C-alpha positions as a printed NumPy array, in Angstrom:
array([[ 31.708,   0.819,  -5.277],
       [ 33.606,   3.879,  -4.151],
       [ 32.79 ,   6.693,  -2.099],
       [ 31.34 ,   9.733,  -3.316],
       [ 33.799,  12.404,  -4.039],
       [ 32.929,  16.01 ,  -2.897],
       [ 33.961,  19.396,  -4.406],
       [ 35.261,  21.283,  -1.705],
       [ 35.348,  24.808,  -3.357],
       [ 32.104,  26.692,  -3.299],
       [ 32.961,  29.584,  -5.522],
       [ 31.297,  28.189,  -8.303],
       [ 28.198,  26.397,  -9.003],
       [ 27.232,  23.913, -11.87 ],
       [ 25.759,  26.8  , -14.057],
       [ 29.034,  29.262, -13.52 ],
       [ 31.324,  26.087, -14.731],
       [ 29.214,  25.55 , -17.82 ],
       [ 29.381,  29.158, -18.656],
       [ 33.286,  28.9  , -18.028],
       [ 33.223,  25.823, -20.351],
       [ 31.419,  27.631, -23.056],
       [ 34.046,  30.372, -23.225],
       [ 37.121,  27.903, -22.877],
       [ 39.112,  26.951, -26.114],
       [ 40.711,  24.029, -24.558],
       [ 38.692,  20.852, -25.361],
       [ 40.254,  18.782, -22.444],
       [ 39.292,  21.463, -19.831],
       [ 35.892,  21.699, -21.348],
       [ 35.42 ,  18.197, -20.513],
       [ 36.632,  18.599, -17.025],
       [ 34.63 ,  21.455, -16.485],
       [ 31.505,  19.978, -17.666],
       [ 32.111,  16.685, -15.522],
       [ 32.558,  18.976, -12.371],
       [ 29.321,  20.696, -13.224],
       [ 27.649,  17.229, -13.423],
       [ 28.818,  16.235,  -9.887],
       [ 27.825,  19.422,  -8.646],
       [ 24.226,  18.521, -10.001],
       [ 24.217,  15.518,  -7.799],
       [ 25.103,  12.792, -10.598],
       [ 27.492,  10.   ,  -9.511],
       [ 31.031,   9.765, -10.499],
       [ 30.425,   6.812, -12.741],
       [ 27.917,   8.553, -14.804],
       [ 29.665,  12.176, -14.959],
       [ 32.884,  10.289, -16.187],
       [ 31.039,   8.489, -18.7  ],
       [ 29.373,  11.433, -19.875],
       [ 32.336,  13.565, -20.243],
       [ 34.381,  10.552, -21.908],
       [ 36.848,   9.774, -19.191],
       [ 37.404,   7.124, -16.384],
       [ 35.96 ,   7.181, -13.054],
       [ 39.472,   7.2  , -11.421],
       [ 40.68 ,  10.026, -13.912],
       [ 37.598,  12.343, -12.742],
       [ 38.423,  11.676,  -9.058],
       [ 41.812,  12.947,  -9.777],
       [ 40.571,  16.064, -11.538],
       [ 38.328,  16.788,  -8.699],
       [ 40.788,  16.543,  -6.184],
       [ 43.095,  18.902,  -8.552],
       [ 40.135,  21.516,  -8.831],
       [ 39.625,  21.226,  -5.011],
       [ 43.492,  22.144,  -4.443],
       [ 43.942,  24.479,  -7.324],
       [ 40.412,  25.649,  -8.684],
       [ 39.41 ,  26.103, -12.116],
       [ 42.972,  27.018, -13.31 ],
       [ 44.272,  23.586, -12.078],
       [ 41.893,  22.031, -14.89 ],
       [ 43.76 ,  23.581, -17.753],
       [ 46.   ,  21.148, -19.921],
       [ 49.459,  20.93 , -19.239],
       [ 52.444,  20.588, -21.581],
       [ 54.425,  17.394, -21.88 ],
       [ 58.214,  17.288, -20.504],
       [ 60.779,  18.968, -22.846],
       [ 61.62 ,  22.447, -23.779],
       [ 60.743,  24.426, -26.878],
       [ 63.638,  24.655, -29.39 ],
       [ 65.285,  27.764, -29.195],
       [ 66.083,  28.077, -32.939],
       [ 69.17 ,  25.753, -32.773],
       [ 67.42 ,  23.271, -35.059],
       [ 66.661,  25.743, -37.836],
       [ 70.087,  27.269, -37.618],
       [ 71.579,  23.981, -37.799],
       [ 69.674,  22.823, -40.598],
       [ 70.379,  25.589, -42.542],
       [ 74.161,  25.416, -41.925],
       [ 74.449,  21.715, -41.944],
       [ 71.554,  20.212, -44.004],
       [ 73.153,  16.604, -44.325],
       [ 73.242,  16.139, -40.589],
       [ 70.175,  16.354, -38.641],
       [ 70.07 ,  17.827, -35.175],
       [ 70.935,  15.681, -32.263],
       [ 71.248,  18.063, -29.336],
       [ 67.702,  19.64 , -29.378],
       [ 64.499,  18.715, -27.974],
       [ 62.893,  18.274, -31.219],
       [ 65.416,  15.366, -32.117],
       [ 64.031,  13.39 , -29.117],
       [ 60.369,  13.41 , -30.25 ]])
């Protein structure tokens, strides 16, 4: 079995993380906050991961990210690629028979 992981940031206790989770609108961040709260309460990594709906290794990665960047590091990021700057809509209006090929939307 793996070594226990330690939450090295001490500015929040488990109850603080639970309060932040109740105010958060990002479901994935809520799960991460609650998993960290379980670890701070003394639960094993396996149990905390299982109760939070993630793998043990994934939880380990999130703990390391939290240790490095704090609660802000637990937010969900966005995937690669940029937002369309309106070129697709303009192209579709001016050339409806030819779909756009040079935009991020066309690569999805």
